[in-house]
N, C-alpha and C positions, 0 to 999 in steps of 0.2 A: 524846857527845864522842868517845868511843874509838872508835865506828865511823865518824865523819868523818876520824879519824888514819888509820885501816886504809884508808880507801878512798883517801886521798891517796898512802899508799904504792904502792898497787896500781894507780895511775894510770897511771904511765909504760908498764908492761906490759899494759895493755888493749889488746885487738884492735882496739877501734875509738876510738882514744885521742883523734883530732879532735873526735868527735862529744862525748865525754866533756868535753872541754875547752871546747868551745861551750856545753853546757848548763851546765856551771859557771859559766862568765861571765856566764850568762842568769839563773839560778835563784839563785846564790850557795852551792850546795851539790852536790856529787858523787853523782850517781845512783848507787843501788844495783841497782835491775831497771832495765835500760835499753830493755826492751821496752816499757814504759810510755809511753816518751817517744818511740821511733820510730813507736808508734801514735798518740801525740798530733801527729805531724808528717807524717802520712800521709792525704792527701786521696781522698775517695771516687772521685774521677776515675782514679785509681793503684791503689786498692784490689785485693786478692785475698782468697781464702778460705782458712779455715785447714783443719785435717785432718777437722775436722766439717762442714766445707761452708759455715760461715757466713760472710758478708763482714766483712774487717778494715779498719776505717779509724776516722778521729778522732771520728766523731758522738757516739757514748755519751760519750767522755770529755770533748768539748765541753758537752755536757749537764750533766754531774757538774761540771765546773769552772765554768759560770755560776752553778750552786746555790752553790758554795763561794766564788766573787767576792761572790755578794750579801751572804752571811753575814758575810765578813771585812770587807769594805769598809763594812758596816752597823755593824759592832762598832768599826770605827775612828773614823767619822763620829762615833757617838755619844758617843765617850770625849773626842772632839776638840772637840764643841761641847755643852758639858753643859747649856746654858741656852736651847737652840733647841727649836722645836718640831717636832711629826712632819713637818709639810709641808716644812719647810727641810730636814732631816735627807733625806728622801726624794729631793727634787731634788737635793742635794750627792751622795748615792749613784749617782743615775740618770746624773749628768754624768761620773762616773769611769767606770763600768762601761759607758757607751753604746759602741756598736759603732764611730763614729769615733774615740773615745778609745782603744780597744783596737785599733784598724788603726794608728793612729799610734805606739803603744808597740811593736807587734809590729816595724814598720819600724825604730824607733831601737833596738832590743834586738837585731836582726839574726834575730829568728825567722822572717821570711819568708823569708830565704835558706835557711834549712833544711828546708823544707816540700817534701814530695816530692808533686808534682802534673802534669798534662798542661802544656804550654805555653799552649795555648789557654784553660785554666780559669783560671791564673794571672794572665792577662792579662786577663780579663774579670769574674772573681769579687771586687769590692769588698770583701768581707767574709772573705776568703781568711784575712789575717793576724790577724784578731779573733777569727775562730773558732779558729786554731792555737794564740793565746795563751790562751782558755780552756780547750783540751783539755790544753794544758801545765801549766794551774793544777790540773787533774783528775788527771794523770798525777803530778805531783808531792804531791798528797794521797794518792794510794794508795801513793806509794812511800815517802814520809816522815812523812804526817800533817798533821793541821789546824796546829799550831803550826809547822810549816816553811813552810806557806802564809802564815801571818800574818807571819812575818817577811820572806819574800820580798817580800810586798806594803808593809810598813813600810818596808823597807831600799832594796829596789831600786826599788821604783815611787814610793811616796809621799814617801821621803828624797831620791832624785835627780833623779826625772823629773817628777814633778806636784808641785806646789805646793798642796796640799789648800786652802788658805784663798783662793787665787786661783779656783781652780775653784769653790768654795762661793758667792763672792759675784760670779761672772761671770754676767751677765745673758744668758741665750740666748731669743730671742725666738720660741718656737713659734708664736704666733699670727700673728705677722707673716710669718713663713714659709710658713704654711697659707693665708693671704690671697693672699700673693704667687702661691703655686702655684695657687690657684683661679681668680686674676683670669687667670693665663696661660693656663689651660685652659678657661676661660669657663663655669666650674663654679658654680653656685649655693649659697652657704653662709651660714649664721647660726649665733649662739649662742644657745642657747635655755636661760632660767633655770627650772631644775627643782625647786630648793628654796630657801629663804631663811630660816633658823633662828638659833637662838643655841646655844651649847654649855653646860655646867654651869657656867662659868664668867662666863656672859653673853657672851661675845664673839659676834658675829655670824658666822654662816657661810654659805657659797654652795655651790650645785651645779650646773655648767652642763653642757649638751651640745652638741656640734657635729653641726648638720643639714647634710647635703650631697645636694642634690636629692632631697629628701623622705626620705632615707635616714639613721637614726640611727647616731652616729657615737661618738667616745671621750666618756667623761663626766669631767670635774674636779670635785674638791671642796678648797675653800680657805676661808682667812680673809678674804678679799676678791675682788670679782669679777675682778680681774686675774689673781689665783694661780689661781683654780678655771679661768678661760678658758685659761688657760697650759698647765694640765695637762690638759685636754681636747683642745686643739690638738696637744700632745704624742703623745697616745695614738692620735689621729687619723692623725698623721703616720707614727707606727710601723705601722700597721694598713696603711697605703697603700704602706710599703717592704717590708711583711712579707707581705701576702696579695694577691698578685695577682687573685684572683677576687673580692675588695672592689672594687679599680680597676675591673674590668669591671663589676661592679654599679653603681657611680657613673656610668661614660660610657653604658652603656646606659639610665640613668634619665636621664641629661642628653638622649640622642638622642630620647627618647619625648616629654621636654618641648619639646625646639625642633622635632619633627614637629607637635605640636599648634599651636605659635604660627604655623607655617608654613602649615598647611592653609586652603584657600581657603574662603569663605563660598559655598555651594552656592545659596542663595535670592538672588538678585541682584534688586534693585529695578526696576521698570519705568521706562521714560523717559517712556512716553506720559503726556500730561497728562489730568485729570480733565475730560470734556467735559459732563458733567451741566448744566452751565448754560446748554447752546446748545439752541434750540426745535427740537423734534423728536426729541429723545433720549429714553431709555426712561423718563426720569422724567416722571412725569406733572405738567402744568402746570394750574393753575386757570383755568377760563374765567370771565370776569368778563362782566354784562351792560353793554351800552352804556348809560349813564343816559340818553341822548338818542335812544334808536332805542325807539319807542312798540311794536313788535311785531317777534318774534324769529323769523327765518325758517331753516327748516333747509336742508340741500343740495339738496333737490327744489323749493325755492321758486323760481317764476318771475316775476320782475317786469318788466313793460315800460314804457318811458318815457310810453307813452301811457296805460297802465294807471295808472301814477302820477299823469298829468296828471289824467285823469278823476276819480281819486279825490280829488285836490285840490279840484276844482271842482265835485262833486256831493255833496252831503250826503243820505245814506239815513237812513231809520228801519230799526228793526230788521225790521218785515215787508218793506219793501224787499230787506234782504240775504237774507231768506229766500228771496224771489222771485227774485233773481239766482242763489241757489244752485239752486233748482229749475229754473232757466232752464240752468243749467250743471251737469249731472249729474256731469261727471268729477272735481268738486271735491270734496276731502276735508277732514277736519280736520287735516291737516298740511299741505296744499296747496291754493294759492288761486290761481285764473288770472282774471285781468281781462279781459272781452271788451266792447270799447267799444259795440261794436252791440247788445247785449243790455241795457246799461245805459241806451242811449238808449231802446231800445224800452219797456223798463219805464217810462221817465219819460214818453212819449205815451201810454201807456194808462192811467196814472194820471192824466194831465191831461185824456183823454177822459171818464173817470168823472166827473168833478168837473163 
């Protein structure tokens, strides 16, 4: 208390009185060591090096402030909701310390107007205000300690700017946001159930994981499918926002999938018809005997009309056939030639002998 009174007495004589007054309106306490706050408001785009050659910017204070904020907001939420489960408390804390909330707080409190950065960076970096807010909390912790940070959050933030009850029960549908993003970018996604158990009290628990283009993404644990899927979707969205290489992996997997789907089939079916059913094709057809044909002739068989008539008119015995064959030596077992004169001569000789 005494130090605070002394700081207020010295304020009009401070060299950087305007900066002191601006910080006093923001954090509710007069700074002791102004160098912490100057560093917290110094973006890396305009950072300089100290006497030892090390870069001076707000990144280290941002890291420290992020950890302090998690602890303080967790403490406040724990006390404010004594009957709520761990999942509810975690979600409420996340809503308060998420980057969008901190960006809005930095704008409402005027922190973004005190940030030293290049014009290009300030117009394109959507996290500039939120990062400076965390760095300012880190500076306040180093300058005045943990209790000062707790008072700052309770009075300045949760007392005037944020209604903790409204924040806690406001439904942020991360699952819908993720589905909308995947549909716009034509990315395949599913929620995979990894585990379904019961806790010590017998309450069911679920663990889901987001799978995008075959890649394992965020996992969520909760007492219902909705709660666990919301947590998995939230962690996946955070990775998409904070890890550019992860987005590259997703779209590379998508490109590989679409490429495989669009590849042509090389083995095109033939359009020619199967002609095996046509006579003369390579498929051998069975040859059937004509049941009305008494003798089968091969391709060398020569049959004249006269021979057929003579065969029909003259009946000969086996001996006659042998004589006919002797009188016609060109005849073989495969070839028969009918000579009318030979047949008549054989008949005359038989009649003469009788």
